[in-house]
Residue, then its C-alpha position, 0 to 999 in steps of 0.5 A: m169294453d166297448v170293441v169298435n173295429s171292422d171285425y167286430i161290425n161283422y160280428k155283429n151283423a151276423v148275431s143281429e141277422l140271427l136275431e131277425s130271423h128267428e126261423k134260423l134260432p135252433q129247435l129243441p131237438a125231437i126228443n124233447q118234443e116227444i118228452r113233451q107230448v108224453l106229458a101232455r097226454p091224460d094217460s101218461s105215466i113212468n113207463s111211457l116217458s121211461r120208454v122215450i128217455a131209453r132210447d137216447p143213451d147221453l140223456s139216459q146216462l145224465l139222468l142217471r147220474y144225475a139221480s145218483s148225485v148228492m141231490m138225491h141223497s138216495h141210499m139206492p141208486p138208480q139201476s134204470v130209466f124206469d128208477v130215474v123217473r120215479i125217483l126224479g118225477m117226471t116233471q124233474v126229469e123234463r128239466i134236466t132233459m132241457l138241460h141236456a138239449v140245450k148243451a147239445l144244441f150248441a156243443g161244436h166240432t171245431q178245437a176254438y170253438t169247443r174251447v170258448f163253449a167248454a168254459s162257457w159252459d163251465r161257468l154255467i154248470n157251476k153258477a146253476s149248480m150254486s143256484a140248486l144247492i141254495a134252492k135245497k137248502v132254502r127250501q122255497v124253490a124246487p133245485d131241479h127248477a133253480l137250476l135250469g132256470s139259472l142256465l136258462s137265464e143266459v142261454g142267450s150267452l150260448a147263441v151268441l157263441s153259435i154264430f161261430k160254429s161254422s168257420e165263415l167266421p173265426v172265434p172272438n177273442r173274450d173280449t169281443f164275445v162278452s162284448l157282443c153277449r152285453e148287446f144281444a144275449k138277452s133278447l136273443g135269450i128271450a126269443l129262444l125261450e119264446k121259439w121253445e115255449m118255455d114257461g113265461d117264468y124262464i123269459q122273466l129270469v132273462r130280464q132280470v137276472g143280475n138285477w140285484q133288486a130284482g122282485e124286491e117286493e114279492p116274496l122270495g123265489l126264482i128270481d132270488i135263488v138265481n141271483l144268489g146263485l150269479y153272485h156267489s158265481l161272480k165271487l169266485r171267479m174273481t170278476a172284476n165287476r164291482l159287486p154290491p155287499i150281499s146284504h144289500l142284495a133284495a134276495y138276501q134281505k129275503l132270507s130267514e135268519r136260519y140261511n143269511a149268515v154271511t162270512d167274511t169274504n162276503e158270502l153265505e155260510l151256506v155256499v161255503m160250507n157246501r162247496d163240495e156238494i156244489r162240486a158233486i151237482a155239477d159233475s153230475l151234469y157233464 
């Protein structure tokens, strides 16, 4: 739906200004910078990383919940940040910390903004949890890599929403917000990830997500897992978008017979049969 009115022009100008002024794009929190510095040192250790993380109680709690979730199937849930880093490993901790940073950067305080942000965050987390579950079952991509990749593939939509954190512009209705995202989300997402110096595979995801034929000549990889998560997220939301049969997706065509069984609702059986596990992953990330 195209929104053409004076209010939309004001919204569009505000988003365009953010896109053109990269210095106004949010920077990663200090805790993320410190974690990167620790990991870059040749003498980095579980102890040194744990000490940095322990200074952020919210992050510590998120990591404890995630490490205790069904993703890990741990018989002895972690009791400390040190346990978390030992169980998850440094790379996985960095990825989950990034997810925490994105939420902190774009969360707001006004009631109208918080309502829209919460709905957007729920959608992204549920989609990311589906991608993580698929990655876990198929075992070609690390689940935390798929989780973060799925979230970052749409970080531009959160950047669009952040324009309305102040009271200068009223939070738009859903149709206006969707139109702004269609016009600006990919460009803003790429600009953000470049500013944050994220790996190129995440930036490529922003460009390719939603293209059902992306990576068709390549082995099963991150874009495939993320697109399968997106596809099932759209199915679950009963979206008005016309989705192709899942068998037409390049990602589906790469699945082995062990994982490609489809239900009568045109979804992967491995997703439908593991709804509770997907929900548990999502719950651990709030």
